[in-house]
N, C-alpha and C positions, 0 to 999 in steps of 0.2 A: 504493500500500500504506500510505502514511502516514495517509490518511484512515481506512482500515480499522482500523489500530491505535488511532487516536484514538477511534473509535466503540466499540471493545472496551473501552477504558479507561473511557469514560463509562458503559457498561453495568455494568461491574464495580463502579464507585464507586456507581452508583445502587442496585444490589442490596445492596452492603455497607452503604449508608446505611439501607436498609430494615431490614436485619438489626439494625443498631445501635438503630434506633427501637423495635424489638420488645424488645430486651434492656435498653436504657437510654433510656427515654422522656424523662427529664430532660435528658440530654446532647443528644439529637436535637432537643428543643424549643428549647434554647439556641442550637444551631447552625442 
């Protein structure tokens, strides 16, 4: 189950990063 939780966290962070890139292109570009 540990691997499953890790995968879920990665997906959430990936989606969250995409949302931030849409709202804050400058911040996403620096990061």
